[in-house]
Every structure is written in C-alpha cells, then in structure tokens.
C-alpha positions as CSV (number, residue, x, y, z in Angstrom):
1,M,90.4,128.7,107.5
2,V,92.7,128.1,110.0
3,C,95.3,125.2,110.7
4,L,96.1,123.4,113.9
5,D,99.4,124.7,115.5
6,Q,99.8,121.5,116.9
7,G,99.5,117.6,116.0
8,S,100.2,115.0,113.3
9,D,99.7,115.7,109.6
10,S,97.0,112.8,109.4
11,V,95.0,111.4,112.3
12,E,95.1,107.9,112.5
13,N,94.7,106.8,116.2
14,D,93.9,108.1,119.7
15,F,97.1,109.5,120.2
16,D,97.0,111.7,117.1
17,I,93.7,113.0,118.5
18,A,95.0,113.5,122.2
19,L,97.7,115.6,120.5
20,A,95.4,118.0,118.7
21,L,92.5,118.3,121.1
22,P,93.8,120.9,123.4
23,N,94.7,123.2,119.9
24,I,91.2,122.4,118.5
25,I,89.5,123.6,121.5
26,N,91.5,126.7,121.8
27,K,90.7,127.6,117.9
28,V,87.3,126.9,118.5
29,K,87.2,129.7,121.6
30,Q,89.1,131.9,119.6
31,A,86.9,131.7,116.8
32,E,83.9,132.2,118.8
33,R,85.9,135.4,120.3
34,D,86.3,136.6,116.7
35,G,82.8,136.6,115.7
36,I,82.7,133.4,113.7
37,Q,79.4,131.8,113.4
38,A,80.0,128.3,113.4
39,V,83.3,126.1,113.0
40,I,83.7,123.1,110.8
41,N,85.8,120.5,112.0
42,Y,87.7,118.9,108.7
43,C,88.2,115.7,109.9
44,M,86.1,112.8,109.5
45,T,86.9,111.3,112.9
46,D,85.2,114.5,114.1
47,L,88.0,115.1,115.9
48,G,87.4,117.4,119.2
49,S,83.8,118.5,117.7
50,Q,81.8,117.3,120.7
51,E,84.5,118.4,123.2
52,A,84.7,121.8,121.7
53,R,81.0,122.4,122.0
54,E,81.1,122.4,125.8
55,F,83.5,125.6,125.2
56,A,81.3,127.4,122.5
57,A,77.7,128.5,122.1
58,I,78.3,128.2,118.3
59,P,77.8,125.3,116.3
60,V,80.9,123.1,116.0
61,I,80.2,120.5,113.3
62,G,82.2,117.4,112.2
63,P,82.0,116.1,108.8
64,A,81.1,112.4,110.0
65,E,78.0,113.5,112.1
66,A,76.6,115.6,109.4
67,S,77.4,113.3,106.4
68,F,75.9,110.2,108.4
69,H,72.7,112.0,109.5
70,Y,72.2,113.5,105.7
71,A,72.5,109.9,104.5
72,A,70.2,108.5,107.1
73,L,67.7,111.2,106.0
74,L,67.9,109.7,102.1
75,A,68.3,106.2,102.7
76,H,67.4,103.2,104.8
77,K,71.1,101.7,104.7
78,F,74.5,103.6,103.7
79,S,78.0,102.4,103.2
80,I,81.0,104.5,104.0
81,L,84.1,104.6,101.8
82,G,86.8,104.0,104.8
83,V,90.4,105.0,104.1
84,I,92.5,102.4,105.8
85,Q,91.8,99.7,108.3
86,K,92.4,101.3,111.6
87,D,89.5,103.5,110.3
88,L,86.9,101.3,111.3
89,V,87.5,102.0,115.0
90,F,86.5,105.3,114.6
91,Y,83.5,105.3,112.3
92,H,82.1,102.5,114.8
93,R,82.8,104.9,117.5
94,L,80.9,107.8,115.7
95,L,78.2,105.7,114.4
96,K,77.3,104.3,117.8
97,R,77.8,107.5,119.6
98,Y,75.2,109.1,116.8
99,N,72.7,106.2,117.0
100,L,73.2,105.1,113.3
101,L,75.0,101.8,113.8
102,D,72.1,100.0,112.5
103,R,71.8,102.0,109.4
104,V,75.1,101.0,108.0
105,A,75.1,98.7,105.2
106,S,79.2,98.3,105.2
107,I,82.5,100.3,105.4
108,P,84.8,99.1,102.6
109,I,88.3,100.2,103.1
110,L,90.1,101.6,100.3
111,D,93.5,100.9,101.7
112,I,95.1,104.5,100.5
113,P,97.1,106.2,103.2
114,V,95.2,109.6,103.9
115,L,98.2,111.6,102.9
116,D,98.6,109.7,99.5
117,L,94.9,110.4,99.3
118,L,95.2,114.0,99.7
119,A,98.1,114.0,97.0
120,G,95.8,112.6,94.6
121,A,96.9,109.1,94.5
122,P,96.1,107.2,90.9
123,G,93.1,104.9,90.6
124,V,91.3,106.7,93.3
125,L,88.2,107.4,91.5
126,D,88.2,104.0,90.3
127,T,88.8,102.4,93.8
128,C,86.0,104.3,94.8
129,L,83.6,103.3,92.2
130,Q,84.5,99.7,92.4
131,S,83.8,99.8,96.1
132,S,80.7,101.5,95.9
133,I,79.1,98.9,93.2
134,K,80.3,96.2,95.6
135,A,78.7,98.1,98.6
136,I,75.4,98.4,96.6
137,Q,75.1,94.9,94.9
138,E,76.5,92.8,98.0
139,D,75.6,94.7,101.1
140,G,72.3,96.7,100.2
141,A,73.9,100.1,100.4
142,A,71.6,102.7,99.0
143,A,73.5,105.7,99.6
144,I,77.5,106.2,99.7
145,I,79.5,108.5,102.0
146,L,82.9,109.1,101.3
147,G,85.1,108.7,104.4
148,F,87.4,111.2,104.2
149,A,87.3,115.2,104.3
150,G,89.9,116.1,102.0
151,M,89.5,114.3,98.9
152,P,90.3,114.7,95.3
153,K,88.3,116.8,92.9
154,S,88.4,113.5,90.7
155,L,85.9,111.9,93.4
156,N,83.0,114.5,92.1
157,A,82.3,112.5,89.6
158,L,81.7,109.4,91.5
159,Q,77.9,110.0,91.6
160,G,77.7,110.3,87.8
161,K,79.8,107.3,87.2
162,L,77.4,104.9,89.5
163,K,74.7,106.3,87.4
164,D,76.4,105.5,84.3
165,Q,76.6,101.8,86.1
166,G,72.7,102.2,86.6
167,Y,73.2,102.9,90.2
168,D,71.2,106.1,91.0
169,I,72.3,106.7,94.6
170,P,73.7,109.6,96.2
171,V,77.1,110.0,97.1
172,I,77.8,112.4,99.8
173,N,80.7,114.4,100.3
174,P,81.5,115.2,103.6
175,T,83.1,118.7,102.8
176,F,80.0,120.1,101.1
177,T,77.5,118.7,103.2
178,T,79.4,120.0,106.5
179,L,79.7,123.2,104.6
180,R,75.7,123.5,104.2
181,F,74.6,121.8,107.5
182,A,76.5,124.8,108.8
183,E,75.3,127.4,106.7
184,C,71.7,126.0,107.8
185,L,72.2,126.1,111.4
186,I,73.6,130.0,110.8
187,D,70.5,131.1,108.6
188,L,68.1,129.6,111.0
189,D,69.8,131.2,113.8
190,L,70.4,127.7,115.9
191,S,73.0,127.1,118.2
192,Y,73.7,125.0,121.5
193,R,72.8,127.9,123.9
194,Q,70.8,131.2,123.2
C-alpha cells in the first residue's frame, strides 16, 4: 500500500483529481516496474484508473467500477450511498462511463464529510441503515453499494442489520469487492495487453 506524494486529503472536486492524476500515473508505472500484478485505486471516484491503464499492462481497478459491476450482476437495480452532495457529479459520470446509469435506483446522500466518515463519526451505521431502507422501499433498490472506499468497520454490519429488518439484499463493500476483482484477474492471468 502506498500513498500519493501530492494531492488533497480527500477528493471532492475536479481540481483535487487534477492535482493527484500525475502522481497516480507515476505510482502505477512504478508498481508495474516493481513486479506488482495489479493496482487498486482506493477512491470511489476511480481517480486516475482509466488514465493509468494507458501507461501499464497490469490491471488498474477503481472501486466504483468493480462495485457497480458486482451490483449489476446481483440486482436489477441498485442504490449507491453517497457521502456528500458534490459526489453526485462523480457517480453520474462513472455510471455513464460504465454504461450502468439505467441500473441505478437512487443515490441517497448521507451528508457526512469524507474525513469525518474516515474518523468514525457517530451514527454512521444508523444513517446508512435508514438510507438503505428508504432506497429499498421507495426506489426499488435490490442491492446497496457503500459509496466510499475508506469506511468505518461498523458498516460491515449493514447487511445483517438490513436482514434483521426483513431486507435480505446484498450490501457491496467497495474495498472487498475491488480486492477480490483484482485477485480474480491475477488468478486468471488477464490483463489489458498480453
């Protein structure tokens, strides 16, 4: 695991992306030179994943792309629990890029700043539970995606809490799904260029 040498503490706009992009590409190039078999970009904006693929043969995977595709495999409609209002721009761009816009039931916004979320702000699990139930009941969501990569451990309980409420649907954790996606590509010996 490596961190960027430059950039913002959290990605909340296109300027933050522009600051990080050159460093991401350099990190991916270095990873490939070091014999790394895949790179996971640990940000739900999939920040630089597509751009970095132009410079490396190893898989470069963004958590949004992996999570959206897992959700599309598991459910006819899914909802994404967004962090802040500005995230809607990123989600819509990515859903359009991955041709999955028509599979989204809703994108409820938790309205908890990213850094507060990472710090384990109180009430996050309850907020996610209520937003998920509303997305299921009102929007027809058949799967829930946690719309942020660095989430508190308390959210691992969300799927069980939903089941306790009578909603036995998948809750997709972007961190785990992206890791498994990368492992699968490595095990199958699949990459962009052979």
